[in-house]
N, C-alpha and C positions, 0 to 999 in steps of 0.2 A: 348187241353182239355184232355191230357193224365192222369191227376190226378182226373178225373171225373168218375162217374158212374151214370147211370140212374136207378132210382127205379120206379117200376110200382105202380099203384094206391093202390093195396092191401098192399104192403109194407109201403107206405106212410100212409095209414090208420092205420095199426098196430102201427106205430111210434106215430102218432097223439093221438091215444087212450091210449098210453102207455100199450098196450096189452101184455100179456105174449107171444103171438105169435111173437112179435117183437124181442124177445131176440136172436134167432139164426141169425137174419139179422143184428143186431147191430154190431156184431163182424166183419161181412163182410164189413161194412161201414168204418171201421178204416183205416185212411190214404187216404181216398177219399173225394172229394167234391161231394155232391149229387145234382143231377138234376132231374127235372120232365119234362116230355113232357107236352105241353100245354093241351092236352086232359085229362091228369090225374088231373090237376088243375080244369078243367071244370067239371069232374066227381065228384070231392070232393065238389065243390061249389053247384052242383046239389043237393047233400044230404041236404044242408041247407034249400033248398026249399021244397024238398019232406018230410023232417022230421020236418018242421016248427020250425027251430031253432030260438032262440031269439038273440038279438044283442050281448049279452055277449059271447055266444058260437060261433057265427059267427066271432067275433073279435079274439077269441082263434084260430080258424082255420086260419084266415087271418095271424095272427102272426106266426103260425107254417109254413105256406106256404112261408113266407118271408125268411125262412132259406135256401130255395132251389134256385138254378139257374133254371129258367123256360126256356125250349127250345121252342121258338116260331115257328109258321109256317113260312116257307119260300119256295121258289121254289125248292131248292134242297131237302128239306124234302118231299115235294109233290112228287118229282120223286122217292125218296126212297120208299114212301108209295105205289106208283104205281108198282114199281119193286117187293116189298114184296107181295102185293096182287095178282099180275099176276103170280109170281113164285109159290105161294102156291096153287092157283087155278089150274094152269097147272099140278101140282104134285098131285092133288086130295086131298089136305090138306088145305081147305079154312081157312082163319084167320079172326076173327072178326075185323071190321073196327077200333075199338078203340085200339085193341092190335096191329094192323098193324101200327097205328100212333105212338104208344110207340116204337115199333121196329124201325120204320123209323127215329125217333129222335135219337136213339142210333146209328144207322147205319150212319146217316148223319154226326155225329161228331166222328165216329169211337171209341165209348166208350162202355164198357160192360153194360149189363142190369142185375139187381138183381130183381128177381121176385119170387112170391110164386106160380106161375102158369107155371111151366116149359113146360107142355104139350101144352100150348097155343103158345109157342115160339120156340119149338124144330125144327119145319119144317123150320122156318126162319133162325135158326142157320145153318142147313144143306144146305139150298138152297141159302142163301144170305150172309152167313158169320157173322151173328149176334153173338156177344160174350156174352154168358150167364155165369153168376156166379152161381155155384151150392153150396148148403149148404153141 
């Protein structure tokens, strides 16, 4: 998977909405196949329920999500999540469970992560070797 990178939920959201905030991230995606952690897909699907989207908008999201490789849960990803959360807690830098799942997906496949929330992941970079792409 050396031609892949994982994007977090925020970046995927900017791209889906065609937001001006997506522009700086788009150049970083060039030359890569993009992947989402399963938790990012789940978070985006949750929006459809919380915001009461209609069938047409839901299909637009489903269509957008089909452009990504989705990294599923597996035992090795679970171990990476455990390693990330334990290391961050031990260092006094707790990480949100959903962020740890995104980091674990990238670590599991040894691919970089493109995020809008560097502060959420910097401890994982230093403690676990997560490769972060900076703007």
